[in-house]
C-alpha positions as CSV (number, residue, x, y, z in Angstrom):
1,X,85.5,135.5,267.6
2,X,82.5,134.2,266.4
3,X,81.4,130.7,266.1
4,X,84.2,128.6,264.5
5,X,84.0,125.2,262.9
6,X,86.8,122.9,262.5
7,X,88.0,119.4,262.8
8,X,89.0,116.7,265.5
9,X,92.4,116.3,264.8
10,X,94.2,116.9,261.5
11,X,91.9,117.2,258.2
12,X,92.2,114.0,256.1
13,X,92.9,116.3,253.1
14,X,96.2,117.5,255.2
15,X,99.3,116.8,253.0
16,X,101.0,115.3,256.1
17,X,99.0,113.9,259.7
18,X,100.8,116.3,262.1
19,X,99.2,119.1,263.9
20,X,101.2,121.9,262.1
21,X,100.0,120.4,258.7
22,X,96.7,120.1,260.1
23,X,96.3,123.6,261.3
24,X,97.7,124.8,257.8
25,X,95.3,122.8,256.1
26,X,92.5,123.8,258.3
27,X,93.2,127.5,257.3
28,X,93.2,126.5,253.5
29,X,89.9,125.2,254.0
30,X,88.3,128.4,255.5
31,X,87.7,126.7,258.8
32,X,88.3,128.4,262.2
33,X,89.5,125.9,265.1
34,X,91.0,122.4,265.3
35,X,91.0,120.2,268.2
36,X,94.4,118.4,268.8
37,X,93.5,114.5,269.6
38,X,95.6,113.2,272.4
39,X,93.4,110.4,272.7
40,X,95.9,107.6,272.4
41,X,98.4,109.5,274.7
42,X,100.0,112.7,274.8
43,X,103.0,112.1,272.5
44,X,103.8,115.9,271.8
45,X,107.0,117.4,273.3
46,X,107.1,121.1,274.5
47,X,109.2,122.3,271.5
48,X,106.7,121.1,269.0
49,X,103.7,122.3,271.3
50,X,105.2,125.9,271.0
51,X,105.7,125.6,267.3
52,X,102.3,124.7,266.9
53,X,101.1,127.5,269.4
54,X,103.0,130.1,267.1
55,X,101.5,128.7,263.9
56,X,97.9,128.6,264.9
57,X,98.4,132.3,266.4
58,X,99.7,133.7,263.3
59,X,97.1,132.1,261.1
60,X,94.0,132.7,263.6
61,X,93.4,129.1,264.2
62,X,91.8,128.4,267.6
63,X,92.9,125.4,269.2
64,X,91.6,122.7,272.0
65,X,93.0,119.5,273.0
66,X,91.7,116.3,273.9
67,X,92.6,114.3,276.6
68,X,92.9,110.3,276.2
69,X,90.4,108.1,276.5
70,X,92.0,106.2,279.0
71,X,90.7,108.1,282.1
72,X,88.6,107.3,284.9
73,X,88.5,109.8,288.0
74,X,86.3,107.3,289.5
75,X,88.9,104.6,289.7
76,X,91.0,103.5,292.5
77,X,94.9,103.4,293.0
78,X,97.1,103.2,290.0
79,X,94.0,103.9,287.6
80,X,93.2,107.2,289.5
81,X,96.8,108.2,289.7
82,X,97.2,107.4,285.9
83,X,94.1,109.4,284.7
84,X,95.0,112.5,286.7
85,X,98.6,112.3,285.1
86,X,97.2,112.1,281.8
87,X,94.6,115.1,282.3
88,X,97.5,117.0,283.5
89,X,100.0,116.3,280.6
90,X,97.3,117.0,278.1
91,X,96.8,120.6,279.7
92,X,100.3,121.2,280.3
93,X,101.1,120.5,276.4
94,X,97.6,121.9,275.3
95,X,98.5,125.4,277.0
96,X,101.9,125.5,275.4
97,X,100.1,125.2,272.2
98,X,97.8,127.9,273.1
99,X,94.8,126.0,273.4
100,X,92.1,127.2,275.7
101,X,90.2,123.8,276.7
102,X,91.1,120.2,277.4
103,X,88.4,117.9,276.7
104,X,87.9,115.0,279.2
105,X,85.8,111.7,279.1
106,X,86.0,112.0,283.1
107,X,85.0,108.3,284.4
108,X,82.6,105.4,284.7
109,X,79.8,104.8,287.2
110,X,80.7,101.3,287.8
111,X,78.9,100.0,291.0
112,X,78.5,103.3,292.6
113,X,75.3,105.7,292.7
114,X,75.7,108.6,290.5
115,X,75.6,111.1,293.5
116,X,78.8,109.1,294.6
117,X,80.5,109.1,291.3
118,X,79.7,113.1,291.3
119,X,81.5,113.7,294.5
120,X,84.5,111.6,293.7
121,X,85.0,113.1,290.2
122,X,84.3,116.5,291.5
123,X,87.0,116.1,294.4
124,X,89.8,115.1,291.9
125,X,88.8,117.7,289.3
126,X,89.6,120.0,292.3
127,X,93.0,118.5,292.9
128,X,93.8,118.6,289.2
129,X,92.8,122.4,288.9
130,X,95.0,123.2,292.0
131,X,97.9,121.7,290.7
132,X,97.7,123.4,287.2
133,X,97.4,126.9,288.9
134,X,100.5,126.0,291.0
135,X,102.2,125.5,287.7
136,X,100.7,128.7,286.0
137,X,98.9,126.4,283.6
138,X,95.8,128.5,282.5
139,X,93.5,126.4,280.6
140,X,89.7,125.0,281.2
141,X,89.0,121.5,281.5
142,X,85.7,120.6,279.8
143,X,83.9,117.5,280.8
144,X,81.9,116.1,277.7
145,X,78.4,115.1,277.7
146,X,78.9,111.0,277.0
147,X,76.9,108.6,274.6
148,X,76.4,105.9,277.2
149,X,74.7,105.8,280.7
150,X,77.7,103.7,282.3
151,X,79.7,107.0,281.9
152,X,79.6,110.0,283.8
153,X,78.6,112.6,281.5
154,X,74.9,113.5,281.4
155,X,73.7,117.0,280.5
156,X,72.6,117.5,284.2
157,X,76.1,116.3,285.4
158,X,78.4,118.2,282.8
159,X,76.3,121.4,283.9
160,X,76.3,120.8,287.4
161,X,80.2,120.2,287.9
162,X,80.8,124.0,286.7
163,X,80.1,124.6,290.3
164,X,84.1,123.7,290.2
165,X,85.7,126.9,289.3
166,X,87.8,126.1,285.8
167,X,85.3,123.5,284.6
168,X,83.1,123.9,282.0
169,X,81.1,121.2,279.7
170,X,81.9,120.2,276.3
171,X,78.3,119.6,274.9
172,X,78.4,116.6,272.2
173,X,75.0,116.9,270.7
174,X,75.5,113.4,269.1
175,X,76.1,112.0,272.4
176,X,72.9,113.2,273.7
177,X,71.3,112.1,271.0
178,X,72.5,108.5,271.1
179,X,71.6,108.0,274.5
180,X,67.7,107.8,274.1
181,X,67.3,108.4,270.2
182,X,65.7,111.8,271.3
183,X,67.3,115.2,271.3
184,X,67.3,115.7,267.5
185,X,64.9,118.4,266.7
186,X,65.3,122.2,266.8
187,X,63.1,122.2,269.6
188,X,65.3,119.7,271.4
189,X,68.3,121.7,270.8
190,X,67.0,124.8,271.7
191,X,66.2,123.1,275.2
192,X,69.9,121.8,275.5
193,X,71.0,125.2,274.7
194,X,68.6,126.9,277.2
195,X,69.8,124.7,280.0
196,X,73.1,126.0,279.3
197,X,72.1,129.5,279.3
198,X,70.2,128.7,282.8
199,X,73.1,127.5,284.4
200,X,76.0,129.7,282.8
201,X,74.0,132.6,281.6
202,X,74.9,134.4,278.4
203,X,78.4,134.2,279.1
204,X,78.3,130.3,279.1
205,X,76.6,130.7,275.6
206,X,79.6,133.0,274.6
207,X,81.9,130.3,275.7
208,X,80.8,127.3,274.0
209,X,82.8,123.8,273.2
210,X,80.8,121.6,271.0
211,X,81.2,117.9,269.5
212,X,79.0,116.9,266.8
213,X,79.1,114.0,264.1
214,X,76.5,111.4,262.7
215,X,75.9,108.8,265.2
216,X,74.9,105.3,265.2
217,X,73.5,103.8,268.4
218,X,71.6,101.2,270.0
219,X,69.1,100.9,273.4
220,X,72.7,100.9,275.1
221,X,73.7,104.2,273.4
222,X,76.5,105.2,271.0
223,X,78.0,102.6,268.5
224,X,80.1,104.5,266.7
225,X,80.5,108.0,264.4
226,X,79.2,108.2,261.1
227,X,79.2,110.9,258.4
228,X,76.2,113.3,258.5
229,X,74.8,111.6,255.1
230,X,74.5,108.3,256.7
231,X,72.9,109.0,259.9
232,X,69.5,110.4,261.4
233,X,71.4,113.2,262.9
234,X,69.6,116.7,262.2
235,X,72.5,118.7,261.5
236,X,70.7,121.7,259.6
237,X,68.3,122.2,262.8
238,X,71.2,122.0,265.1
239,X,72.9,124.7,262.7
240,X,69.9,126.9,263.1
241,X,69.7,126.5,266.9
242,X,73.3,128.0,267.0
243,X,72.1,130.9,264.9
244,X,69.1,131.4,267.2
245,X,70.7,131.4,270.3
246,X,73.6,133.4,268.8
247,X,76.4,131.3,270.4
248,X,80.1,131.7,270.2
249,X,82.8,129.4,270.8
250,X,84.2,126.1,268.6
251,X,82.2,123.3,266.9
252,X,84.4,120.5,266.2
253,X,83.3,117.8,263.9
254,X,83.9,114.4,264.9
255,X,82.4,112.7,261.8
256,X,84.6,109.9,259.8
257,X,85.0,112.5,256.9
258,X,86.1,115.4,259.5
259,X,86.3,118.4,257.3
260,X,83.7,117.6,255.0
261,X,81.0,117.6,257.5
262,X,82.6,120.8,259.6
263,X,82.3,122.6,256.2
264,X,78.7,121.2,255.6
265,X,77.6,122.5,259.3
266,X,79.6,125.9,258.5
267,X,77.7,126.4,255.3
268,X,74.0,125.6,257.1
269,X,75.1,128.0,260.0
270,X,76.3,130.8,257.8
271,X,73.3,130.7,255.6
272,X,71.2,131.5,258.9
273,X,73.1,134.3,260.1
274,X,72.7,137.7,258.6
275,X,76.0,139.0,257.0
């Protein structure tokens, strides 16, 4: 499979804004993957999902899905019920699309300790995975590293929660940079990938899911995504780290110019990899 590069949603240069058009455009651009964005809600039906899966399989485009932003597994009552249903629906439709992973912003810390939050989110993920297994929905839940300390999703947390079977990390390198202004050099990228290998082994490096973009941030963390050219994010060094560690999986561009930065990252990476 190699390391595949693609876009968070339909490329901007696609003729139409639907997932089928997006997959065709990703293929035309020479990219290898696409993340279907359910971030405003799961609005794809089962019939369309199957058509998406058939097209992606025919063109050799690997898919993932991103669950809605409105999720808090540390919430209570109705918030928690709706959060779990949004993840389940994302997973069900994603599975019909042939996606292997569903990316999740899992929750907020609110007024609890991070240990308490970890315990609650872990228990909810176990329940969700049990439900998906009962429905024969075979898809990995990817807990994303987040760009603000008020959110659950530090590097430590997303690696530790892989103790739940069926859960793996989504490493957003730009979010990790935005938290402190650090994590933006070859040595620091190497350290992050070493941490992944330490926790998940070579198998973990062989099944990565990554988000990347330029990013604007303050002392409170992430403010907004930027294109690489307008940010301080050192994507060339990150591409070198990918090559040095020989990782496999998906790298999803979340830059505002989507495919332009996906292609820029791919060009850098290809320059480091022997052919």
